[in-house]
ZAFI-51180 format. One record per residue (C-alpha): residue number from 1; x, y, z. Coordinates in Angstrom, 3 decimals, always signed. Layout:
! residues N
NUM, X, Y, Z;
...
//
This chain:
! residues 705
1, -118.590, -54.724, +120.280;
2, -118.065, -55.605, +124.419;
3, -119.888, -57.976, +126.284;
4, -122.528, -56.012, +128.211;
5, -121.451, -56.986, +131.191;
6, -118.259, -55.288, +131.175;
7, -119.495, -52.474, +129.541;
8, -122.276, -52.084, +132.646;
9, -119.646, -51.479, +134.844;
10, -117.363, -49.384, +133.258;
11, -120.141, -46.974, +132.732;
12, -121.595, -47.037, +136.138;
13, -121.639, -43.905, +138.285;
14, -119.732, -44.910, +141.640;
15, -122.399, -43.356, +143.786;
16, -125.045, -45.002, +142.174;
17, -123.462, -48.633, +141.556;
18, -126.330, -49.899, +143.980;
19, -129.405, -49.017, +142.068;
20, -128.183, -50.617, +139.033;
21, -129.953, -53.949, +138.005;
22, -127.117, -56.700, +138.930;
23, -126.669, -57.618, +135.261;
24, -123.927, -60.400, +137.020;
25, -126.309, -61.608, +139.465;
26, -129.229, -62.565, +137.462;
27, -126.780, -64.132, +134.461;
28, -125.375, -66.755, +137.180;
29, -129.277, -66.957, +138.231;
30, -130.139, -67.896, +134.909;
31, -127.089, -70.415, +134.634;
32, -127.820, -72.052, +138.017;
33, -131.855, -72.229, +136.866;
34, -130.144, -74.033, +133.747;
35, -128.403, -76.851, +136.092;
36, -131.606, -77.280, +138.750;
37, -133.662, -77.929, +135.904;
38, -131.666, -80.646, +134.550;
39, -130.842, -82.096, +137.940;
40, -134.553, -82.361, +138.111;
41, -134.466, -80.098, +141.615;
42, -136.340, -77.203, +140.135;
43, -139.672, -77.214, +138.495;
44, -139.971, -75.105, +135.324;
45, -142.585, -73.581, +136.861;
46, -141.227, -72.612, +139.892;
47, -138.026, -71.180, +138.219;
48, -140.347, -68.913, +135.967;
49, -141.952, -67.832, +139.360;
50, -138.558, -67.089, +140.844;
51, -137.401, -65.204, +137.537;
52, -139.803, -62.688, +137.549;
53, -139.784, -61.905, +141.238;
54, -136.125, -61.303, +140.832;
55, -136.490, -59.116, +137.952;
56, -139.679, -57.359, +139.730;
57, -137.187, -56.401, +142.597;
58, -134.563, -55.273, +140.280;
59, -136.539, -53.086, +137.946;
60, -138.095, -51.681, +141.238;
61, -135.004, -50.790, +142.751;
62, -134.143, -48.951, +139.671;
63, -137.322, -47.348, +139.519;
64, -137.453, -46.029, +143.096;
65, -133.920, -44.918, +142.881;
66, -135.042, -42.765, +139.252;
67, -137.839, -41.188, +141.164;
68, -135.947, -40.091, +144.293;
69, -133.176, -38.404, +141.657;
70, -136.214, -37.019, +139.989;
71, -137.436, -35.306, +143.569;
72, -134.051, -34.337, +143.818;
73, -133.471, -32.013, +140.512;
74, -137.513, -30.854, +140.636;
75, -136.173, -29.328, +144.086;
76, -132.960, -27.918, +142.710;
77, -134.834, -26.390, +139.775;
78, -137.565, -24.676, +142.523;
79, -134.837, -23.287, +144.593;
80, -133.076, -21.881, +141.275;
81, -136.571, -20.507, +139.980;
82, -136.883, -18.144, +143.170;
83, -133.390, -16.647, +142.425;
84, -134.269, -16.585, +138.609;
85, -137.487, -14.277, +139.518;
86, -135.173, -11.900, +142.041;
87, -132.207, -12.061, +138.935;
88, -135.139, -10.964, +136.653;
89, -136.235, -8.019, +138.712;
90, -132.730, -6.591, +139.299;
91, -130.668, -7.929, +136.522;
92, -127.199, -8.713, +136.982;
93, -124.809, -9.894, +134.343;
94, -122.243, -12.122, +136.788;
95, -125.636, -13.689, +138.465;
96, -127.202, -14.662, +135.446;
97, -124.046, -16.001, +134.194;
98, -123.956, -18.004, +137.602;
99, -127.258, -19.312, +137.406;
100, -127.302, -20.566, +133.659;
101, -124.223, -22.427, +135.034;
102, -126.213, -23.492, +137.942;
103, -129.166, -24.681, +135.350;
104, -126.539, -26.808, +133.310;
105, -125.201, -28.422, +135.834;
106, -128.880, -29.434, +136.899;
107, -128.979, -30.560, +133.121;
108, -125.656, -32.408, +133.404;
109, -127.231, -34.472, +136.409;
110, -130.279, -35.219, +134.494;
111, -128.457, -36.641, +131.604;
112, -126.012, -38.980, +134.164;
113, -129.830, -39.747, +134.967;
114, -131.282, -40.709, +131.695;
115, -127.808, -42.774, +130.727;
116, -128.701, -44.398, +133.945;
117, -132.037, -45.404, +132.948;
118, -130.874, -46.332, +129.640;
119, -128.326, -49.068, +130.861;
120, -130.724, -50.878, +132.971;
121, -133.768, -51.039, +130.192;
122, -130.515, -52.463, +128.102;
123, -129.677, -54.908, +130.847;
124, -133.317, -56.030, +131.255;
125, -133.804, -56.291, +127.443;
126, -130.766, -58.350, +127.149;
127, -131.486, -60.868, +130.486;
128, -135.152, -61.451, +129.196;
129, -133.500, -62.911, +125.435;
130, -131.300, -64.386, +127.442;
131, -133.498, -66.289, +129.349;
132, -135.721, -67.280, +126.331;
133, -132.727, -68.262, +124.744;
134, -131.432, -70.501, +127.158;
135, -134.625, -72.763, +127.896;
136, -136.705, -71.982, +125.099;
137, -139.222, -70.278, +126.296;
138, -141.023, -66.942, +125.716;
139, -141.223, -65.590, +128.317;
140, -140.097, -62.112, +127.376;
141, -143.433, -62.018, +125.738;
142, -145.243, -62.866, +128.982;
143, -143.268, -60.906, +131.188;
144, -143.677, -57.376, +128.896;
145, -147.438, -58.111, +128.479;
146, -148.240, -58.262, +132.215;
147, -145.854, -55.927, +133.255;
148, -146.572, -53.031, +130.633;
149, -150.128, -53.008, +130.369;
150, -150.849, -53.276, +134.361;
151, -151.655, -49.716, +135.606;
152, -149.001, -49.782, +138.329;
153, -146.440, -50.818, +135.749;
154, -142.926, -50.047, +136.842;
155, -141.496, -51.689, +133.513;
156, -143.371, -48.526, +131.574;
157, -141.286, -45.995, +134.150;
158, -137.815, -47.579, +132.929;
159, -139.026, -47.591, +129.136;
160, -140.980, -44.172, +129.273;
161, -138.992, -42.376, +131.790;
162, -142.572, -40.611, +132.879;
163, -141.608, -37.343, +134.406;
164, -138.482, -36.795, +132.999;
165, -140.598, -34.442, +130.317;
166, -141.314, -32.011, +132.617;
167, -137.321, -31.396, +134.095;
168, -136.533, -31.200, +130.787;
169, -139.398, -28.748, +130.075;
170, -137.779, -26.453, +133.024;
171, -134.408, -26.455, +132.291;
172, -134.779, -25.583, +128.735;
173, -137.158, -22.617, +129.151;
174, -135.378, -21.348, +132.086;
175, -131.928, -21.097, +130.015;
176, -134.068, -19.613, +127.319;
177, -135.178, -17.267, +129.396;
178, -131.734, -16.239, +130.480;
179, -130.339, -15.857, +127.187;
180, -129.275, -12.267, +126.173;
181, -132.160, -11.236, +124.104;
182, -132.609, -7.779, +125.215;
183, -135.927, -6.179, +124.383;
184, -137.426, -9.845, +123.601;
185, -140.170, -11.186, +126.174;
186, -141.269, -14.498, +123.528;
187, -141.408, -17.604, +125.519;
188, -140.452, -20.929, +123.872;
189, -143.601, -21.612, +123.915;
190, -144.422, -18.811, +122.321;
191, -141.833, -19.109, +119.613;
192, -141.879, -23.214, +120.007;
193, -139.744, -23.500, +116.499;
194, -136.695, -21.511, +118.044;
195, -133.825, -23.666, +118.219;
196, -132.215, -24.856, +121.481;
197, -128.638, -23.615, +121.174;
198, -127.484, -24.606, +124.656;
199, -125.143, -27.111, +124.571;
200, -126.951, -29.354, +127.623;
201, -130.493, -28.987, +126.568;
202, -129.222, -30.717, +122.920;
203, -127.608, -33.264, +124.866;
204, -130.233, -34.042, +127.265;
205, -132.467, -34.418, +124.215;
206, -130.406, -36.458, +122.413;
207, -130.487, -38.358, +125.398;
208, -134.246, -38.874, +125.638;
209, -134.675, -39.447, +121.635;
210, -132.152, -42.668, +122.252;
211, -133.815, -43.819, +125.342;
212, -137.311, -43.806, +123.842;
213, -136.386, -45.082, +120.740;
214, -138.535, -42.068, +119.486;
215, -138.385, -41.974, +115.672;
216, -137.765, -37.847, +114.544;
217, -138.032, -38.101, +110.552;
218, -134.193, -38.625, +110.599;
219, -134.644, -41.459, +113.050;
220, -137.370, -43.032, +110.979;
221, -135.735, -42.819, +107.601;
222, -132.522, -44.472, +108.788;
223, -134.538, -46.924, +110.793;
224, -136.221, -47.466, +107.037;
225, -133.024, -47.839, +105.479;
226, -132.440, -51.105, +107.909;
227, -128.748, -49.750, +107.948;
228, -127.839, -51.222, +111.485;
229, -125.885, -50.431, +114.306;
230, -124.639, -51.054, +117.759;
231, -126.749, -50.146, +120.763;
232, -123.523, -49.569, +122.778;
233, -121.617, -47.774, +120.362;
234, -121.682, -43.883, +121.219;
235, -120.068, -41.220, +118.922;
236, -117.042, -41.081, +121.044;
237, -116.386, -44.492, +120.589;
238, -117.327, -44.689, +116.679;
239, -113.796, -46.164, +115.173;
240, -114.395, -44.580, +111.599;
241, -112.257, -41.487, +111.033;
242, -111.632, -38.822, +108.042;
243, -109.503, -40.660, +106.452;
244, -112.609, -43.590, +105.919;
245, -115.221, -40.824, +105.141;
246, -115.238, -39.122, +101.602;
247, -118.224, -37.053, +101.023;
248, -118.416, -36.892, +97.688;
249, -118.043, -40.992, +97.409;
250, -121.055, -41.106, +99.694;
251, -123.140, -38.893, +97.299;
252, -122.003, -41.731, +94.359;
253, -123.634, -44.176, +96.791;
254, -126.445, -42.141, +96.962;
255, -126.566, -41.705, +92.929;
256, -126.176, -45.238, +92.651;
257, -129.721, -45.825, +94.658;
258, -131.470, -42.683, +93.000;
259, -130.409, -44.033, +89.152;
260, -130.766, -47.470, +90.070;
261, -134.772, -46.682, +91.391;
262, -135.536, -44.866, +88.033;
263, -134.186, -47.716, +86.090;
264, -136.197, -49.814, +87.827;
265, -139.927, -47.846, +87.693;
266, -138.847, -45.802, +84.293;
267, -140.039, -48.876, +82.307;
268, -143.134, -49.709, +84.219;
269, -145.994, -47.239, +81.714;
270, -144.787, -48.788, +78.785;
271, -143.765, -52.079, +79.458;
272, -146.937, -53.121, +78.202;
273, -147.123, -51.990, +74.895;
274, -143.666, -52.536, +74.375;
275, -144.205, -56.432, +74.727;
276, -146.982, -56.332, +72.498;
277, -145.164, -54.248, +69.511;
278, -142.740, -57.632, +70.018;
279, -145.708, -60.007, +69.561;
280, -146.318, -60.801, +73.275;
281, -149.036, -60.465, +75.160;
282, -149.776, -57.385, +77.253;
283, -149.437, -59.068, +80.573;
284, -145.975, -60.384, +79.458;
285, -144.939, -56.659, +81.135;
286, -144.882, -58.645, +84.406;
287, -141.630, -61.258, +83.198;
288, -140.535, -57.696, +81.829;
289, -140.688, -55.927, +84.635;
290, -139.593, -59.059, +86.930;
291, -136.514, -60.183, +85.207;
292, -134.811, -57.168, +86.846;
293, -135.925, -58.276, +90.162;
294, -135.104, -61.827, +89.620;
295, -131.294, -61.139, +88.724;
296, -131.210, -59.039, +91.945;
297, -131.961, -62.155, +94.284;
298, -128.281, -63.473, +93.047;
299, -126.544, -60.202, +92.439;
300, -127.536, -58.867, +96.273;
301, -125.016, -61.652, +97.773;
302, -122.144, -61.110, +95.559;
303, -122.406, -57.781, +95.746;
304, -122.825, -58.099, +99.630;
305, -119.450, -60.559, +99.427;
306, -117.592, -58.187, +97.343;
307, -118.312, -55.024, +99.537;
308, -116.106, -57.162, +101.814;
309, -113.198, -56.127, +99.982;
310, -114.058, -53.090, +97.749;
311, -116.681, -50.549, +96.843;
312, -114.914, -48.905, +94.097;
313, -115.116, -51.997, +92.035;
314, -118.397, -52.932, +92.424;
315, -119.949, -49.717, +92.033;
316, -117.811, -49.869, +88.441;
317, -119.405, -53.500, +87.708;
318, -122.912, -52.154, +88.728;
319, -122.789, -49.182, +86.628;
320, -120.992, -51.312, +83.283;
321, -123.738, -53.531, +83.751;
322, -126.332, -51.335, +83.868;
323, -125.282, -49.092, +81.020;
324, -125.571, -52.392, +78.707;
325, -128.789, -53.446, +79.998;
326, -130.279, -50.347, +79.038;
327, -128.556, -50.222, +75.310;
328, -130.083, -54.125, +75.259;
329, -133.519, -53.203, +76.171;
330, -133.302, -50.162, +73.635;
331, -132.134, -52.086, +70.853;
332, -134.605, -54.941, +71.536;
333, -137.060, -52.597, +69.537;
334, -135.160, -52.773, +66.065;
335, -133.948, -56.145, +66.890;
336, -137.776, -57.278, +67.231;
337, -136.169, -59.753, +70.171;
338, -138.115, -60.507, +73.256;
339, -135.247, -62.323, +74.403;
340, -132.964, -59.293, +74.163;
341, -135.439, -57.212, +75.925;
342, -135.384, -59.979, +78.733;
343, -131.826, -60.176, +78.812;
344, -131.367, -56.473, +78.878;
345, -133.281, -56.534, +81.910;
346, -131.804, -59.054, +83.507;
347, -128.524, -57.581, +83.235;
348, -129.715, -54.743, +84.503;
349, -130.679, -56.486, +87.551;
350, -127.402, -58.003, +87.846;
351, -126.029, -54.365, +87.963;
352, -127.663, -53.699, +91.523;
353, -125.753, -52.047, +94.033;
354, -128.046, -51.174, +96.602;
355, -126.343, -53.608, +99.158;
356, -123.111, -51.814, +98.889;
357, -124.605, -48.671, +99.322;
358, -126.154, -49.899, +102.456;
359, -122.654, -50.937, +103.239;
360, -120.752, -48.102, +102.628;
361, -123.376, -46.071, +104.842;
362, -122.865, -48.945, +107.741;
363, -118.887, -49.245, +107.396;
364, -117.673, -45.798, +105.970;
365, -120.172, -42.865, +107.363;
366, -119.043, -42.026, +110.923;
367, -121.745, -42.053, +113.883;
368, -122.392, -38.159, +113.933;
369, -123.723, -38.245, +110.422;
370, -124.825, -41.725, +109.528;
371, -128.571, -41.050, +110.395;
372, -128.936, -38.130, +108.070;
373, -126.414, -40.587, +105.608;
374, -129.247, -43.348, +105.535;
375, -132.169, -40.961, +105.791;
376, -130.660, -39.865, +102.171;
377, -130.323, -43.000, +101.268;
378, -134.596, -43.836, +101.676;
379, -134.848, -40.293, +100.184;
380, -132.430, -41.031, +96.768;
381, -135.300, -44.193, +96.502;
382, -138.317, -42.300, +97.411;
383, -137.339, -39.746, +94.657;
384, -136.024, -42.169, +92.315;
385, -139.442, -44.528, +92.618;
386, -141.322, -40.848, +91.693;
387, -139.212, -39.511, +88.988;
388, -139.092, -43.263, +86.896;
389, -142.601, -42.930, +85.844;
390, -142.310, -38.907, +85.983;
391, -139.560, -39.198, +82.976;
392, -141.275, -42.003, +81.414;
393, -144.481, -39.665, +81.058;
394, -142.351, -36.950, +79.258;
395, -140.847, -39.421, +76.881;
396, -143.761, -39.642, +74.605;
397, -141.968, -38.776, +71.168;
398, -141.024, -40.896, +68.052;
399, -138.075, -40.589, +65.465;
400, -135.195, -42.413, +64.083;
401, -131.592, -41.751, +63.674;
402, -130.197, -44.156, +60.463;
403, -131.946, -47.471, +61.705;
404, -132.438, -47.267, +65.625;
405, -135.767, -46.094, +66.349;
406, -136.421, -43.461, +69.914;
407, -140.039, -43.440, +70.814;
408, -142.184, -44.020, +74.095;
409, -140.474, -47.469, +74.463;
410, -137.292, -47.690, +73.237;
411, -136.415, -43.935, +74.961;
412, -136.088, -45.052, +78.816;
413, -133.405, -47.581, +77.878;
414, -131.584, -44.567, +75.524;
415, -131.760, -42.309, +78.591;
416, -130.962, -44.592, +81.465;
417, -128.397, -45.724, +79.126;
418, -126.639, -42.423, +78.702;
419, -127.618, -41.464, +82.654;
420, -125.667, -44.867, +83.905;
421, -122.702, -43.448, +81.081;
422, -122.240, -40.284, +82.886;
423, -122.914, -41.571, +86.263;
424, -119.316, -44.333, +85.767;
425, -117.471, -40.967, +84.274;
426, -118.476, -39.070, +87.441;
427, -117.588, -42.517, +89.530;
428, -113.953, -42.935, +88.036;
429, -113.077, -39.504, +88.874;
430, -114.406, -38.722, +92.259;
431, -114.722, -41.629, +94.374;
432, -112.193, -42.504, +96.820;
433, -111.934, -46.142, +97.711;
434, -112.212, -46.418, +101.944;
435, -108.792, -46.936, +103.770;
436, -109.329, -50.605, +105.491;
437, -107.619, -52.299, +108.142;
438, -105.691, -54.384, +105.870;
439, -104.013, -51.092, +104.264;
440, -103.646, -49.645, +107.568;
441, -101.439, -52.250, +108.274;
442, -99.502, -52.144, +104.990;
443, -98.954, -48.647, +105.299;
444, -97.439, -49.156, +109.197;
445, -95.175, -51.959, +107.952;
446, -94.121, -49.428, +105.197;
447, -93.334, -46.890, +107.474;
448, -91.564, -49.372, +110.096;
449, -89.426, -50.466, +106.747;
450, -87.435, -46.917, +107.333;
451, -86.500, -47.490, +110.377;
452, -83.122, -49.170, +111.917;
453, -84.494, -51.978, +113.454;
454, -83.744, -55.527, +112.054;
455, -85.962, -57.924, +110.571;
456, -85.084, -60.560, +113.405;
457, -86.088, -58.032, +115.903;
458, -89.389, -56.783, +114.571;
459, -90.291, -60.388, +114.139;
460, -89.404, -60.963, +117.652;
461, -91.344, -57.972, +118.417;
462, -94.237, -59.619, +116.774;
463, -93.809, -63.203, +118.534;
464, -94.066, -60.908, +121.940;
465, -96.604, -59.374, +121.206;
466, -98.718, -62.357, +119.946;
467, -98.097, -63.917, +122.964;
468, -99.040, -61.274, +124.914;
469, -101.913, -61.005, +123.659;
470, -102.874, -64.843, +123.784;
471, -101.561, -64.799, +127.817;
472, -104.457, -62.569, +129.596;
473, -107.252, -64.493, +127.524;
474, -105.777, -67.958, +128.908;
475, -104.982, -66.659, +132.584;
476, -108.631, -65.146, +132.459;
477, -110.137, -68.420, +131.527;
478, -108.452, -69.757, +134.158;
479, -109.719, -67.782, +136.673;
480, -113.088, -68.385, +135.080;
481, -112.558, -71.772, +135.780;
482, -111.487, -71.642, +138.997;
483, -113.695, -69.025, +141.031;
484, -117.155, -68.387, +138.711;
485, -117.717, -65.413, +141.364;
486, -114.974, -63.633, +140.189;
487, -116.199, -63.631, +136.341;
488, -119.551, -65.076, +135.123;
489, -119.479, -68.033, +133.013;
490, -122.461, -67.851, +131.342;
491, -121.689, -70.679, +128.575;
492, -125.271, -69.085, +126.805;
493, -123.796, -66.289, +126.601;
494, -121.432, -65.121, +123.326;
495, -118.209, -63.999, +123.893;
496, -117.009, -60.728, +122.844;
497, -115.681, -62.427, +119.762;
498, -118.859, -64.402, +118.776;
499, -120.798, -61.800, +119.540;
500, -119.094, -59.429, +116.766;
501, -118.665, -62.636, +114.224;
502, -121.013, -62.229, +111.191;
503, -123.174, -65.012, +109.573;
504, -120.746, -66.581, +107.115;
505, -123.947, -68.381, +105.176;
506, -127.615, -68.020, +104.517;
507, -128.119, -71.079, +106.657;
508, -125.988, -69.419, +109.863;
509, -127.831, -65.973, +109.364;
510, -131.586, -68.129, +109.289;
511, -130.178, -70.056, +112.629;
512, -130.244, -66.281, +113.983;
513, -133.829, -65.537, +113.125;
514, -136.180, -65.176, +116.252;
515, -140.233, -65.709, +115.679;
516, -140.448, -62.120, +115.699;
517, -137.656, -61.391, +112.760;
518, -139.476, -63.890, +110.499;
519, -142.716, -62.564, +111.174;
520, -141.053, -58.849, +110.137;
521, -139.165, -60.527, +106.820;
522, -143.140, -61.803, +106.263;
523, -144.129, -58.298, +106.584;
524, -141.811, -56.988, +104.490;
525, -142.354, -59.634, +101.510;
526, -146.028, -58.793, +102.164;
527, -145.911, -55.159, +101.622;
528, -143.616, -55.427, +99.031;
529, -145.924, -57.734, +96.822;
530, -148.867, -55.723, +97.386;
531, -146.771, -53.153, +96.079;
532, -145.115, -54.520, +93.253;
533, -148.687, -55.973, +92.051;
534, -150.430, -52.406, +92.123;
535, -147.755, -51.035, +90.293;
536, -146.440, -53.619, +87.705;
537, -149.957, -54.203, +86.597;
538, -151.236, -50.618, +86.618;
539, -150.734, -50.079, +82.698;
540, -152.441, -53.146, +81.790;
541, -155.883, -52.835, +84.240;
542, -155.964, -48.790, +83.517;
543, -155.921, -49.178, +79.941;
544, -158.556, -52.245, +80.056;
545, -160.727, -50.890, +82.550;
546, -160.574, -47.036, +81.998;
547, -158.879, -46.436, +78.372;
548, -155.760, -44.252, +80.135;
549, -152.898, -43.523, +77.999;
550, -149.132, -44.192, +79.190;
551, -149.178, -40.691, +80.072;
552, -152.127, -41.215, +82.377;
553, -150.393, -44.068, +83.800;
554, -146.753, -42.434, +84.246;
555, -148.852, -39.595, +86.017;
556, -150.784, -41.880, +88.361;
557, -147.752, -43.717, +89.552;
558, -145.684, -40.393, +89.863;
559, -147.969, -39.263, +92.419;
560, -147.562, -42.737, +94.453;
561, -144.198, -42.183, +94.823;
562, -144.165, -38.525, +95.246;
563, -146.397, -39.858, +98.518;
564, -143.247, -41.723, +100.250;
565, -141.428, -38.939, +101.649;
566, -144.568, -36.603, +102.761;
567, -145.723, -39.850, +104.384;
568, -142.778, -40.662, +105.839;
569, -142.399, -37.411, +107.540;
570, -145.656, -37.620, +109.055;
571, -145.232, -40.471, +110.463;
572, -141.503, -40.280, +111.440;
573, -142.497, -36.523, +113.362;
574, -145.786, -36.969, +115.173;
575, -147.086, -40.632, +114.475;
576, -144.515, -42.783, +115.889;
577, -144.232, -40.475, +118.695;
578, -147.686, -40.907, +119.724;
579, -148.414, -44.605, +119.492;
580, -146.239, -47.627, +120.073;
581, -144.292, -49.075, +116.559;
582, -145.644, -52.629, +117.345;
583, -149.637, -50.326, +117.154;
584, -148.588, -48.918, +113.597;
585, -147.379, -51.901, +112.382;
586, -150.554, -53.746, +113.071;
587, -153.216, -50.691, +111.885;
588, -150.571, -50.450, +108.747;
589, -151.371, -54.044, +108.294;
590, -154.777, -53.860, +108.909;
591, -155.558, -50.765, +106.180;
592, -153.326, -52.630, +103.586;
593, -155.688, -55.251, +103.997;
594, -158.640, -52.634, +103.430;
595, -156.584, -51.053, +100.295;
596, -156.367, -54.600, +98.865;
597, -160.097, -55.536, +99.642;
598, -161.870, -52.767, +98.175;
599, -159.427, -52.786, +94.948;
600, -161.412, -56.165, +93.931;
601, -163.147, -55.871, +90.886;
602, -166.812, -56.790, +92.182;
603, -169.097, -54.309, +90.742;
604, -169.845, -53.261, +87.639;
605, -168.626, -50.752, +85.895;
606, -165.205, -51.033, +87.967;
607, -164.659, -47.283, +88.460;
608, -161.673, -44.718, +88.520;
609, -162.391, -43.546, +91.845;
610, -162.714, -47.031, +93.077;
611, -159.339, -48.147, +91.523;
612, -157.621, -44.902, +92.375;
613, -158.565, -44.309, +95.965;
614, -158.326, -48.110, +97.087;
615, -154.541, -48.109, +95.667;
616, -153.605, -44.954, +97.340;
617, -154.944, -46.878, +101.024;
618, -152.857, -50.053, +99.620;
619, -149.770, -47.882, +98.671;
620, -149.823, -45.079, +101.191;
621, -150.564, -47.946, +104.296;
622, -147.762, -50.233, +102.970;
623, -145.275, -47.232, +102.821;
624, -146.008, -46.366, +106.477;
625, -145.908, -50.252, +107.357;
626, -142.130, -50.881, +105.621;
627, -140.813, -47.921, +107.489;
628, -141.980, -49.394, +110.687;
629, -141.299, -52.484, +109.940;
630, -137.875, -52.010, +109.019;
631, -137.768, -50.351, +112.331;
632, -138.749, -52.635, +114.764;
633, -136.740, -55.861, +111.945;
634, -133.455, -53.433, +113.078;
635, -134.182, -53.566, +116.719;
636, -135.087, -57.423, +117.074;
637, -132.957, -58.497, +114.865;
638, -129.391, -60.245, +116.389;
639, -126.378, -57.656, +116.353;
640, -124.379, -60.658, +114.800;
641, -126.675, -59.552, +111.485;
642, -125.478, -55.942, +111.777;
643, -122.101, -56.896, +109.619;
644, -120.573, -59.203, +107.134;
645, -122.117, -60.555, +104.067;
646, -125.126, -62.279, +104.811;
647, -126.145, -58.999, +106.855;
648, -129.970, -57.570, +108.037;
649, -130.127, -55.416, +105.364;
650, -128.972, -58.642, +102.714;
651, -132.057, -60.937, +103.997;
652, -134.831, -58.095, +103.679;
653, -133.374, -56.973, +100.286;
654, -133.800, -60.841, +99.430;
655, -137.349, -60.900, +101.047;
656, -138.391, -57.760, +99.320;
657, -137.098, -58.674, +95.965;
658, -138.345, -62.234, +96.278;
659, -141.881, -61.225, +96.580;
660, -141.520, -58.576, +93.442;
661, -140.336, -61.432, +91.467;
662, -143.461, -63.648, +92.918;
663, -145.617, -60.743, +91.898;
664, -144.906, -60.442, +88.595;
665, -144.706, -64.138, +87.877;
666, -148.231, -63.950, +89.156;
667, -149.064, -61.030, +86.506;
668, -147.795, -63.241, +83.928;
669, -149.816, -66.350, +85.193;
670, -152.993, -64.359, +85.806;
671, -152.761, -62.993, +82.150;
672, -153.612, -66.600, +80.619;
673, -156.832, -65.886, +82.610;
674, -157.808, -62.722, +80.140;
675, -157.352, -59.328, +81.220;
676, -160.655, -59.429, +82.429;
677, -159.878, -61.643, +85.515;
678, -156.150, -60.519, +85.784;
679, -156.936, -57.916, +88.904;
680, -158.941, -60.263, +90.946;
681, -156.734, -63.165, +90.079;
682, -153.655, -60.820, +91.445;
683, -155.070, -59.342, +94.838;
684, -156.153, -62.478, +95.841;
685, -152.722, -63.649, +96.759;
686, -151.692, -60.321, +98.612;
687, -155.051, -61.179, +100.222;
688, -154.154, -64.028, +101.401;
689, -150.646, -63.483, +102.250;
690, -151.637, -59.864, +104.197;
691, -154.166, -61.939, +106.352;
692, -151.616, -64.769, +107.184;
693, -149.060, -61.462, +108.187;
694, -151.606, -60.395, +110.702;
695, -152.531, -63.127, +112.376;
696, -148.512, -63.628, +112.598;
697, -148.121, -59.792, +114.156;
698, -151.039, -60.895, +116.505;
699, -148.973, -63.915, +117.967;
700, -145.573, -62.485, +118.120;
701, -147.289, -59.096, +119.286;
702, -145.896, -58.714, +122.581;
703, -142.284, -58.961, +121.554;
704, -142.118, -56.218, +119.400;
705, -141.493, -54.106, +122.596;
//
């Protein structure tokens, strides 16, 4: 990661240099404000007013130039349209080719303008964040709220690039008309699904999507996976090459994700029957299901740390742990041991390698396909969540081989043990450990060993190189001390080294959490808690109130799981393009609240439609909420949490896993009140946490921009 000030200077178009926001000047002003407040020469209120005026001036300069350039592009398109009409009346291949190239030139200039707007938008976000960090204010909330909601807002021009869509549409339509489709009189409006194959149009579309943070289906799923990446990184700057990327290894990571989710949910429909067959209460199913999550709280940390050194070994350990865990789960029936059952599920939780799966996609998949890989991660999870209960519904048979019992309770363990054994064999045959920096260095050293250079000469060269690397840093530091105008030296600014340095402990990670991030983690805890309550107690509740069989419970849970991908398609392709993420977030929380409220058993009799509809509403809203929540979390979280052991993915995983543990413990404790009170006793904490998350969202709403 490079410092944004240097990145901005490198990416600026020379002719437009005077129209970019003056990021360097604003950083220096922030430092001056701090010195003035410390010296008592400026009141904080005057600083806020002066900083607001400076931001308004910078944004106005950028917006007016953007509108001017849009006008110039529109004028060029109008002129080209006159030529276009003339060419269509008297077709000439050479003129058509020349005209298409002229349209492409306009498109390339539009692409430059979009990059211009994007750089200014990033700079604005960063300077607001820097100001709040330096003074401990929430000025960004106030500034965004007052400017974004104003009818004459220029801030909206920066973030929403008003008017660009018309220019993009004109270029796309005219280029399409000039394509060589003899005898075709269709336009892009008649065939909206026709792909726009011109590379200039595709580049413009990608730039528009990135600028608006629009969430196409793949984008939405990628953010759902919370696989973070640097805002400033582009495909041309991607450091991952084909030596690191291996398609079969990616498939194995996605397969691990799928099988683990199947393993998690395959026991849910039968956990209560299994518990009672071993002499425990039906509500002990909460402990049986939750024991896997308890172990995952710890396994996520060591797997995340292990992935710093290897990906293959953690996956092998994961497969072995899950194989033996499922084997113990299956054998607990004939051993008549609840402890063996619980230990088997704990062992399964110790094999949770989702942190490795996320990390592999983030570190070893090239940027050009990372979005698709992230979407595959979420899709594999959703498919596993649906297949688990469905598979349990199919395993309604009973037989014995020697002294081993195979029935609806033990078959999930046997089936998953066999699945993990096959996966382990596939893993050992096909997985390719990606090269790391240390391995690259060792290869280079082995290559150098074949040269005639002596060891002494190589050591001398190494010393010279190290000194050469140190000297520029020392010289640069000296220049900063001597002349602040040459290079800004805001001590609140993270250096390039600090900005890429990951958190080294949960304490470091916690200190990087802003109020907005904490609220998003609270929301994630709430939605995972509510979903776990619904899923884990479904077999107990439905058998008590409605007399449902295991097959009926399995069908209900499978139907819930099958809604995940369609809902993500709907939200990612349509809803997220019509509303802001924060609007969807708050609305989804309210719908989850309504779903929980209507799930309470307040009327006699408690009916199947009430349970199914309220559960479906709550589950679907929670799924929508999860995607938007993780999307916002990836944007408001510090870039230092994008890599390392204690990364953003680990924090969200720990929050979700802890929620599942608490929910399963709640179910078990609620069972002591009796099965007739279990539903209301477990829904009440969900309702309270949901209300708290809604209040917290309202308090940080304006920072979720």
